[in-house]
N, C-alpha and C positions, 0 to 999 in steps of 0.2 A: 344374493347376499346384499345386506344393507348395513352401513354403519351409522345411518341417520345423520351423517355429517352435513347435509344441506337439505333438510326436509322441507318440502313445500306441499301444501294441499293440492291434490290433482284437480278435483272438480268441487268447488264450493259455491253455494248460492250466496252472493254478497248481501250485506245488510240492505242495499238499495232494492233488492228483489222484494223484501218484505215491506219496506217503506212504500214502494209503489202500490202494493195492495192497500195500504192505509190511505194513500192519496185517493185512489179510486173509490174506496169505501166512503170517505167523507166528502168527495167531490171538491177537493182542494187543488189549487195550482201549486207548482213548486215554490213560487214566490210566497204564497200564503203559508206553506209549510215552513219556509225559512224564518218568517216572522214569528210564527208560533214556537218554533224551536228555540229561537233566541229568547223569547219571553217565557219559555218553559211552561206553556199553557197545557201541554199534553204529555204528561209523564209516561204514557203508554208508548210513545214514540221512542223514548230513551230505553225503555224496557225491551222493546222490540229489537233494537240494535244490540243491546247487551246479550239477549237470548240468542240471537242469530250468530253473534260472534263466538259464543261458547259452543253452540251446536256445530258450527263449521269446523271447529278444532277438536272437539271431544264427542265421541258417540254416546251421548248421555243416556239414551234409552237402553242401549246395550250394557252400559256400566251399571245402571240401576238394576237391570235384570240379573246381572252377575253379583249384585250387592257390593260393588266396589264403592258406591256412593249411595246415600239415601235418596228417596224420591223427594223432589222439591216442589212445594206448592206455589211459591212465589219466585220472581226473578231475583229478589234480594237473597233468598236462600240458595238459589242456584249459583249466583255469583260467589257467595261465601264458600260453597263447596269447591268451585273451580279454583279460587285463590288458595284454599287450603291444600288441594290436591297437588298443585304445582309449587306450593310454598312461595308464593309471590304476593306482593302488596297491592299492585295495580293490575287491572285486567287488560294486559297488553301482551298478546301472543306472538309479537314479532321476535321475541327471544328464541322461539323455536326455529325460525328461519335464520337468525343470526348465529346461534350457537351450533346448529347442526347443518353442515354443508351437504347439499343434495347428492346422494349416491344411488337413490332408488330410481333408476332409469327404466321405468316400466313402459317399454315401447309397444309391446304386444297389445292388440285390441282386446285380448282376453282379460287384460288387467286395467281396462279403462275406468273402472270404478275404484281403483286403489286410492286411498287417502293417506298421505304421508304423515299428516298431523295425528291421525288416529293411531298410526304406528308409533309415533313419539309418545302418545298417551299410554299405549300398552307398555312401552319400554319404561316409562316412569313408574308404572305399577310394578313391573318386574324388579326395578331397583328397590322399591319400598319393601316388597316381599322378601328379597334377599337379606335384608337387615334382620329378619326374624330368625334366621338360621345361624347356629353356632357350630363351627367345625374347627379341627386342629389346624396348625400351620400348613400352608400349601407345600406339597412335596412333588415337584415336577417329575423326578425320576420314578417315583412310585406310581404316578398317573400314567406315565409312558409304559410301564410294565403292565398295569391294569389294562390299558388299551390294546396292547399287543396280544394279550390273552383273552380279549373280550369274547371271541367266538365260543370259548369254553362255557360261558354262562347261558348261551342261547338255546341249546337243545330242549331244556325244560323251562317252561314259563315261570315255574315256581322259583327260579334262580334270579328273577328280576329284583326282588327286594335285597338279595345278597349283593348284587351288583351295585345297587344304589348305595348300600352301606359302604361298599368299597370306594365309591366316589367320595363319600363323606370322609372316609379315613384318609384319603389323599389330600384333604383340605379343599375339596371342590363342593360348592353348594349346588344342590339339585332340587328342582320342584317342577310341578305341572301348573301352568297358568294358561287358561284358554285364550285363544286369539280373539281380538275384537273384530267386528264387522269391517269389511273393506281393508283389512290388513294382510290377509293371505299368508300368515306366518305359521311355520312348522316348528321352529325352534330358535334359540338365541344363545349367544355366548358373550359374556362381558365380565369386567372386573368389579368386585365390590371390595374396595380397599386392596388388600393383598391376596384376596381370595377369588379364584375364578368361579363363575356362575354358569351353569348349564340349565337352560329352561326348555321344557318340552310342552308344546301347546295342545297335544292330542287332537290336532285338527282332523286326523283320519282315524285315530284310536286303534290302528292295526299293530300286531306284534312286530311285523317286519318294519313298519314305519317307525316304531319306537326305537328299535335297535339301530337303524340307519341314521335317524335324526340325531340320536345321542352320540353315536360314533362320529358323525359329521361335526357336531359342536365341540367334541373333545379334540378333534383335529384342529379346529380353529384355536382352541385354548393352547395347545402345544406348539402350534406353528405360526399363528398370526396375531393373537392379541398382544398389544403393546402400545407405546406412545402414539404410533401412527394408525393404530386400529384398536381403539379402546373397547369397541363392542361390534357385534355382528348380529343382524336379524335376518333369518333365512326363510325364503319361500323355495323349497327344494324342487318344486315342479318346474322352476325356471331353468334347471340344469346347470351346465358349465358356463356361466355367464362371464366369468373372469378367471384370472390365474388362481386367486385364493380359493374360489369355489371348486375349480378343477382339482387342486391339491387336496382339499377337504374331502371331496367325493372319492378320489383315488385312495386316500388313506382309510376312509370308512369302509370301502369295498375290500381293501386288503385285510383289515382287521376282522371283517365278517366272512372272509374266505370266498368272496365272489368269484375270483379267477378260477379257483379249484373247483367250485361248484359248476361253473359254466363249462369248464373243460370236461368234467365227468359226464355232464349231460350230452355234450357233443360227441364224446367217445362211445357212449352207451345207448344212445337213442337214434336209431336209424330212420324211424318213421314217426309215428304219432307219439307224443309225450303223454304218458299215462300217470295217474295218481301214484301207482306203484313205483314208477321210475323216480318220481320226485322223492318219495319216502326212502327209496334205496340210496339215492344221492345224499339225502340228509344224514343217513346213517354212515355212509362212507366218508363224508367230509366232516361229520360231527357238528352240524349246525341245525337250527330249526328249519323245517321245510318251507315255512312262509318266507324265509330269507331267500331261498332258491327261487320261489315264485316272483319275489320282488326284483331279483337280479335279472331273471328272464324277461320280465315286463320292461325293465329299464333298457335292456338291450334291444327290445322290439321283437323278441322271439315269440312272445305270447301277448294277447290283448290285455289292456289294463282292466278289463272286465273280470279277469281271473284273479285279481289281487285279493279277493275275499277268501280264496282257498287256503286252508290251514290257519286262517287268521281269526283270533277272537278279539274281544275288547280288552286292550291292554290295561285300561284303567281299573279293571277288576282285580289285577294282581299288583298294582302299584299301591303301597300303603297310603291310607288316607292322610297321614301327617304330611305327605308331600304334595297333596292335591289342593288347589285353591279355586 
């Protein structure tokens, strides 16, 4: 989980890295560079610093690819896009470090490419997209009821649009927003004014991943969002990293009937787990078979390589109006 409250870039190439290349290219000393900088004899040097500052904080190529911003031919155009994206007047990204206190403690070597500023950039886009949706007043009791009966939507993939409509009726904004490179995000929950927002990144696009991620984010909405936790960004592969994540995982598992499914498998499978056993369990517990595979994989009973079983591309059943 991350609330972006102290975001700092993990590995960034400083402007000096690019300026050093310029020094070697022109065969200048640092003293000569200082003089020329003062005299503004080489505007390319200033452009280099501006460009590197923006790229270290925003994954520009990925954003252009996703059509979040247009392709920029000049540094002037790039700077204009960056200022507009963040709604700031000066190109000073220290506000990211000052306004968001670091909570993304990625200690694992598997995440040594994580870039917290890119995560902040993604969150900014999610905030902007949330403004596009109009929903009725938020009804917490109604959302709690919907979450408790969430498993009833899962047996048939065709029920996913109905479930999303149910979220909207509760006053919860939902949409799909792809994660940016080096962010490793599965989903997010935050407030847009008085309305909770649940975002799914479709990082894995599996049916079971959709249901667990959305259930997990709803748990954050019902239990955790507030003045001390205005937003949460989740990489669910990290597991139970703190109390909030443990609670959200437990609630999501409860709503998706993980305990009942695992108990059924344990009681009815003496040896090898077959496809027929999974289907029988799905029928007995009344959930989608992919959810059983996901629960078994999370428990370590089966390999993660089996996660593709019973899983289709969930984006094919999520209405396009919710996809960005």
